[in-house]
C-alpha positions, -999 to +999 in steps of 0.1 A: -369+730+907-344+730+891-342+726+851-310+716+832-307+727+796-311+687+791-314+661+807-309+619+793-318+605+827-356+610+821-355+597+784-333+562+796-354+555+824-379+554+801-370+531+781-344+513+803-360+479+801-362+476+763-328+489+760-312+462+781-326+435+771-315+445+736-281+449+750-286+410+764-292+398+730-260+422+712-244+396+743-249+367+738-247+370+699-215+387+707-224+412+681-200+441+689-189+454+660-210+464+633-237+431+627-270+422+625-282+451+648-265+479+633-280+464+598-312+467+615-312+502+625-294+507+592-332+496+576-347+516+600-331+550+601-337+544+558-370+539+560-374+567+585-353+595+562-375+578+534-340+569+512-327+534+494-298+540+514-282+538+550-248+539+562-243+534+601-207+546+613-188+553+642-200+590+649-210+622+633-182+636+621-170+605+605-199+607+585-193+641+568-154+623+562-164+596+545-192+616+527-160+641+517-139+612+507-166+590+487-172+622+467-142+622+453-129+656+469-096+663+484-065+685+481-070+713+451-110+716+459-127+740+482-156+737+502-181+759+515-197+759+545-218+779+571-197+798+598-218+794+622-217+757+627-207+733+652-169+726+644-169+691+631-186+705+597-153+720+593-130+690+604-139+673+572-130+690+550-099+697+566-092+659+569-095+654+536-069+681+527-099+700+510-098+739+514-123+755+539-146+782+528-167+798+551-194+818+541-217+844+565-254+834+576-284+848+572-297+872+601-329+858+605-323+825+605-286+823+614-282+796+583-259+797+555-266+827+531-268+815+495-262+845+480-232+852+498-222+812+496-221+818+452-197+852+460-172+823+471-177+795+442-146+795+418-134+768+398-119+746+424-154+749+439-166+716+445-191+712+473-214+730+495-224+722+533-258+733+543-265+725+579-297+721+594-290+744+628-304+731+657-329+709+643-340+736+616-338+727+581-311+753+560-324+767+527-328+735+510-341+745+479-317+777+473-286+754+479-299+727+456-302+753+428-267+770+437-251+734+430-271+727+400-260+760+386-224+758+393-223+718+392-216+711+427-222+686+449-246+692+479-240+677+514-269+684+542-246+680+576-280+667+595-258+662+625-289+678+645-324+674+626-338+641+625-373+640+619-369+679+605-393+686+574-386+706+544-416+712+523-430+680+539-402+659+529-378+648+559-343+660+557-316+636+551-330+629+514-321+659+495-286+659+492-259+635+470-253+626+508-265+637+541-248+631+576-262+620+609-252+621+644-259+597+672-244+616+697-263+610+732-278+641+733-293+643+700-333+639+694-321+600+685-287+596+708-271+565+706-262+547+742-223+559+732-212+575+701-230+566+668-237+582+631-249+579+596-247+589+556-282+587+535-282+586+497-297+577+469-268+565+457-260+532+451-225+535+444-219+561+469-231+540+496-209+514+485-179+535+482-190+544+521-196+512+533-159+501+519-145+530+533-158+528+567-144+492+574-106+490+562-111+497+523-130+462+519-160+446+503-143+413+512-122+408+541-088+412+541-090+422+503-083+462+514-096+477+477-084+513+487-074+529+519-101+526+541-106+535+577-121+517+615-151+535+615-182+512+622-211+517+646-208+492+675-235+462+679-248+478+713-248+514+698-269+496+668-295+483+694-299+511+720-306+531+684-332+503+668-349+508+698-350+548+701-362+553+668-391+539+676-398+564+697-384+597+677-417+608+660-433+611+696-406+631+711-402+655+684-439+664+685-434+671+722-407+690+717-421+712+692-449+716+715-423+727+740-409+751+715-449+762+703-449+777+736-415+795+736-420+809+704-455+823+715-455+829+752-415+844+751-430+881+745-393+897+758-379+919+735-342+914+746-348+883+733-343+875+692-354+840+680-341+817+656-368+823+625-390+795+614-401+796+573-435+784+569-423+759+546-401+740+573-406+720+602-380+718+628-373+693+652-357+716+678-330+701+688-316+731+706-338+761+716-311+785+710-320+825+715-300+856+711-296+885+736-274+916+742-254+906+778-255+871+776-233+864+810-258+884+830-283+867+814-273+832+819-266+844+857-301+861+857-315+820+848-291+802+872-309+823+901-337+810+889-327+773+890-329+772+852-299+765+836-287+768+800-264+762+776-245+776+745-242+767+714-219+777+699-201+809+714-171+811+692-174+813+647-158+787+633-137+814+613-126+824+649-112+797+663-078+788+673-072+759+650-082+776+620-063+804+628-039+798+595-066+809+573-060+842+581-094+852+589-104+881+618-132+895+636-154+915+619-147+895+586-188+872+592-207+898+611-241+883+614-221+848+623-201+867+652-229+882+665-252+852+670-215+835+682-216+856+708-252+863+722-265+830+716-277+810+748-298+776+747-331+774+764-339+737+784-350+718+754-362+682+755-390+659+748-396+653+792-399+687+801-428+694+815-455+716+817-449+736+850-410+737+841-417+756+807-439+778+822-413+782+848-385+793+820-413+812+800-421+830+829-384+838+839-376+848+806-400+872+800-393+890+833-358+895+828 
């Protein structure tokens, strides 16, 4: 029995007929770019996130990009992000021409270290991006306090956290803007690419809608320099089906994670902390171990195929070589990157499969 890190086929086989039924409707209506199926999903996702506005776009990276543009962030401004995140968090800052400022991460949650972030604030700092890494909410209250104290925008990078909760409230409702990805492998993944911004602000909603649609409020009347970042109708239709299952899928992931957390007892394995006031959706179940290559090879021999998220910290990526960072600048983030490995995590894992993973990890 081979156990992959992720298996999308199991999920899609369950809902294939529903998805294809909606695709037929998109086809009949020729609603391939934006349109009623995307709008229907926007309404459902806004309700799910407990916010008044959700704006669907073509991917999560562009959701972050448009969020920064809507907030007026650009050249001469500085934006703080954690050094341990997927590279798209950094891309958005670079796209708008702002200065990218990396902050250290905590040794237990592996997310933004708020105290270190505060030490990096200058008169040019305009925003801080908190990443809900692997589906685990970041220190929202700490970042909110920091943003309020220094008059900064708070952007939630919720790309991996659809349905995660902080103090009983779903993420996506805390920041000035929150940004989501619907990449196929996400807890809520499109049949294709997709993303969204959520916000309480009517003004920011109008700006993002305009920016994603060639700078138009009215067709052919281009108010600002805009972009072609609309969500496709097929993607919107598939998400409209899948969002109905998201809560149950997340609950199944949590059940798998609960077993991992309580039954893995190998002292060679370190797990991400789970603060009591948070409720992760476990998009990924990442652990740290000293010799990752050896551990991965060992698991492969057991027919278990883990993943890597993310093996090189952002500040050490060649794309950001010009910033002048070197190994040792952010030792906690670098330690996480060098030791991380992702155990199999998806709603369709059977009890037998989970038991096999636990048994193998404990025997390592």
